[in-house]
C-alpha positions as CSV (number, residue, x, y, z in Angstrom):
1,M,-20.5,-1.4,-6.4
2,T,-20.0,-4.5,-4.2
3,E,-21.9,-6.8,-6.8
4,K,-19.5,-5.2,-9.5
5,L,-16.6,-6.0,-7.4
6,E,-17.5,-9.7,-7.0
7,E,-17.3,-9.9,-10.7
8,Q,-14.1,-8.3,-11.4
9,E,-11.4,-10.6,-9.9
10,G,-8.4,-8.7,-8.7
11,V,-7.2,-6.3,-6.1
12,H,-9.6,-3.0,-6.2
13,L,-7.5,0.1,-4.9
14,F,-9.7,2.9,-3.5
15,V,-7.4,6.3,-3.1
16,K,-8.2,9.7,-2.5
17,A,-9.2,11.7,-5.7
18,G,-7.8,14.9,-7.1
19,I,-9.2,18.3,-7.6
20,N,-11.6,17.3,-10.2
21,G,-12.7,14.4,-8.3
22,R,-11.7,12.0,-10.9
23,D,-7.8,12.1,-11.3
24,L,-5.2,10.7,-8.5
25,G,-5.2,13.0,-5.7
26,D,-2.4,14.1,-3.4
27,C,-2.4,11.1,-0.8
28,P,1.1,9.8,0.4
29,L,-0.8,6.9,2.1
30,C,-3.0,6.1,-1.1
31,Q,0.3,6.2,-3.3
32,R,2.3,3.8,-0.7
33,I,0.2,1.3,-1.4
34,H,-0.4,1.9,-5.3
35,I,3.2,1.8,-5.3
36,L,3.5,-1.5,-3.6
37,L,0.9,-2.9,-6.0
38,V,2.7,-1.8,-9.2
39,L,6.0,-3.4,-7.8
40,K,4.2,-6.4,-7.1
41,K,3.2,-6.6,-10.8
42,V,-0.6,-8.0,-9.9
43,E,-3.6,-7.0,-11.5
44,Y,-5.2,-4.3,-10.0
45,Y,-8.2,-1.7,-10.3
46,V,-7.8,2.2,-9.2
47,H,-10.6,3.5,-7.7
48,T,-10.7,7.6,-6.9
49,V,-12.8,8.4,-4.0
50,D,-14.0,12.2,-4.3
51,M,-13.6,13.3,-0.5
52,K,-16.2,15.8,-0.4
53,K,-19.0,13.5,-2.2
54,K,-18.5,9.9,-1.0
55,T,-20.8,7.6,-2.9
56,P,-23.4,5.6,-0.6
57,E,-21.6,2.4,-2.3
58,Y,-18.2,3.4,-1.2
59,R,-19.5,4.5,2.6
60,N,-21.4,0.7,2.7
61,I,-17.9,-0.8,1.7
62,S,-15.6,1.8,4.2
63,G,-17.8,2.6,6.9
64,G,-17.0,6.1,6.0
65,K,-13.4,5.6,6.5
66,P,-11.2,7.7,4.3
67,P,-8.8,5.9,1.7
68,P,-6.8,4.0,1.3
69,M,-8.7,0.9,1.3
70,I,-8.3,-2.2,-0.8
71,C,-10.8,-5.1,-2.0
72,D,-9.1,-8.4,-2.8
73,V,-11.7,-10.4,-5.3
74,Y,-11.1,-13.8,-5.7
75,G,-13.4,-16.8,-6.3
76,G,-16.4,-14.7,-5.5
77,N,-14.9,-13.7,-2.1
78,V,-14.3,-10.0,-1.2
79,V,-11.9,-9.4,1.4
80,T,-11.6,-5.7,2.4
81,K,-8.6,-4.3,4.0
82,Q,-8.1,-0.7,5.8
83,D,-5.3,1.0,7.4
84,V,-2.2,1.6,5.4
85,A,-0.2,-0.7,7.2
86,R,-2.3,-3.5,7.6
87,I,-3.1,-3.1,3.8
88,A,0.8,-3.2,3.3
89,D,1.1,-6.4,5.2
90,Y,-1.7,-8.1,3.7
91,L,0.0,-7.8,0.1
92,E,3.3,-8.7,1.4
93,Q,1.8,-12.1,3.3
94,T,-0.8,-12.7,0.0
95,I,1.4,-11.6,-2.9
96,R,4.7,-13.5,-1.7
97,E,6.7,-12.3,-5.1
98,P,8.3,-10.4,-5.5
99,S,9.3,-9.9,-1.8
100,L,9.3,-6.2,-0.8
101,E,10.1,-7.2,3.0
102,C,13.1,-5.4,4.5
103,E,15.1,-7.0,7.3
104,N,17.3,-4.3,7.4
105,E,16.0,-3.0,11.0
106,A,17.7,0.7,10.5
107,A,16.4,1.1,7.0
108,N,12.9,0.4,8.4
109,K,13.1,3.2,10.6
110,V,14.4,5.8,8.5
111,G,12.4,9.0,8.4
112,I,9.9,7.6,11.0
113,D,9.0,10.9,12.3
114,L,9.8,13.0,8.9
115,F,6.1,13.7,8.0
116,R,5.1,14.3,11.2
117,V,7.5,17.1,11.6
118,F,6.9,18.3,8.4
119,A,3.0,18.5,9.1
120,G,4.0,20.5,12.1
121,Y,5.7,23.0,10.1
122,M,3.4,23.3,7.2
123,K,0.7,23.8,9.4
124,N,2.2,26.5,11.4
125,Q,0.4,30.0,11.5
126,D,2.9,31.7,14.1
127,K,5.8,33.1,12.3
128,T,7.5,33.3,15.8
129,K,7.6,29.3,15.6
130,D,8.7,28.8,11.7
131,D,12.4,29.0,12.1
132,A,12.3,26.4,15.0
133,L,10.1,24.1,12.9
134,K,12.3,24.7,10.0
135,A,15.1,23.6,11.6
136,K,13.5,20.4,12.9
137,L,12.8,19.3,9.4
138,T,16.2,20.2,8.2
139,E,17.3,17.8,11.0
140,E,15.3,15.2,10.0
141,L,16.0,15.6,6.6
142,R,19.7,15.5,7.5
143,S,19.0,12.1,9.3
144,V,17.9,10.4,6.1
145,D,20.7,11.9,4.0
146,K,23.3,10.6,6.4
147,F,21.8,7.3,6.4
148,L,21.6,7.0,2.6
149,K,25.6,7.6,2.8
150,S,26.2,5.0,5.0
151,D,27.4,1.4,5.0
152,A,23.9,0.6,5.8
153,S,22.3,1.5,2.9
154,P,24.1,-0.3,0.2
155,G,22.3,1.0,-3.2
156,C,20.1,3.4,-4.6
157,Y,17.3,2.7,-2.1
158,L,17.3,2.3,1.4
159,D,18.2,-1.3,1.5
160,G,19.8,-2.1,-2.0
161,D,19.2,-1.4,-5.5
162,T,15.6,-2.3,-5.5
163,M,12.4,-0.7,-4.0
164,K,11.1,-2.4,-0.8
165,Q,8.4,-1.6,1.9
166,P,10.4,1.5,3.7
167,D,10.9,3.1,0.3
168,C,7.4,2.7,-0.6
169,N,6.2,4.7,3.0
170,L,9.2,6.9,2.7
171,L,9.7,8.4,-0.8
172,P,6.2,9.9,-1.5
173,K,6.5,11.8,2.0
174,L,9.6,13.0,0.7
175,H,8.0,14.2,-2.4
176,H,5.4,16.3,-0.4
177,V,8.2,17.8,1.5
178,K,9.8,19.1,-1.8
179,V,6.7,20.0,-3.4
180,A,4.8,21.7,-0.8
181,G,7.6,23.0,1.0
182,R,8.8,24.8,-2.0
183,I,5.5,26.3,-3.0
184,L,3.9,27.4,0.5
185,K,6.6,27.6,2.3
186,S,9.8,28.6,0.3
187,F,11.6,25.8,1.7
188,S,14.0,23.6,-0.5
189,I,15.9,20.4,0.7
190,P,19.2,21.6,1.3
191,D,21.8,20.9,-1.8
192,E,24.2,19.5,1.0
193,F,21.5,16.7,1.3
194,D,22.8,15.5,-2.0
195,A,21.9,11.7,-1.2
196,V,18.3,12.8,-0.5
197,H,18.2,14.3,-4.3
198,E,19.9,11.5,-5.5
199,Y,17.3,9.1,-3.8
200,L,14.5,11.1,-5.3
201,N,15.7,11.4,-8.7
202,T,16.3,7.7,-9.1
203,W,12.5,7.2,-8.1
204,Y,11.3,9.7,-10.4
205,A,13.1,8.1,-13.5
206,T,11.1,4.8,-12.6
207,E,7.8,3.8,-14.2
208,V,6.5,3.3,-10.7
209,F,6.4,6.9,-10.0
210,E,4.9,7.8,-13.5
211,K,2.3,5.4,-12.7
212,T,1.4,6.4,-9.2
213,N,2.3,10.3,-9.4
214,Y,-0.2,13.4,-9.4
215,P,0.6,17.0,-10.6
216,D,2.2,19.2,-8.1
217,A,-1.0,21.4,-8.4
218,E,-2.6,18.5,-6.3
219,V,0.1,18.7,-3.6
220,E,-0.5,22.5,-3.6
221,Y,-4.0,22.3,-3.2
222,G,-4.1,19.6,-0.2
223,W,-1.5,21.4,1.8
224,K,-3.7,24.7,1.3
225,H,-6.5,23.3,2.5
226,T,-4.9,21.7,5.5
227,R,-3.4,25.1,6.1
228,L,-6.7,26.6,5.8
229,S,-8.2,24.5,8.2
230,H,-5.5,25.0,11.1
231,S,-5.8,28.9,10.8
């Protein structure tokens, strides 16, 4: 795989594969990086990684670590980056335009605990704790909704009318809350959080979502597997 990468200049993105081992899987971290590459408008190639059958070539490049991973190939050189935050920073520093940096510190922190709280709710098998965990998740969503309705969020995204780094991080996670919550926990994002719904719907209508999305069945399968592993 390394030899082939060196022959094909551009950014190579390795992401979790879907149920069939070929299509895009449901990883929100992988989707975050995929979104960044679409927004940066650079030439890139997507390689899906079957998590059950990682190839020796992938293991050799990645050290066995799970996706996301990028290999930036230029002039015969291959720069490999892992860890989603480091990948995002590398892309921002090496592909300057368009800039996706967000100087709005409040926007950078919105929903910082959302996915952790959501994962706790989804993994929980003790029905006596479900209501409390659901209430925690609702409060996290309320916080996002409140920010989106505030003067600190001046457009349809967190920091204006264009997607920036914090949107690339938050939107895939909110999508999981919406899809997996509904299918596996009968949880719906409350209607009163209309700014959250509008935020998601704005993203759903974009080419970015179309290019990086995976079917709801992938989200369902991924969280069913996670729940089983915690039963």
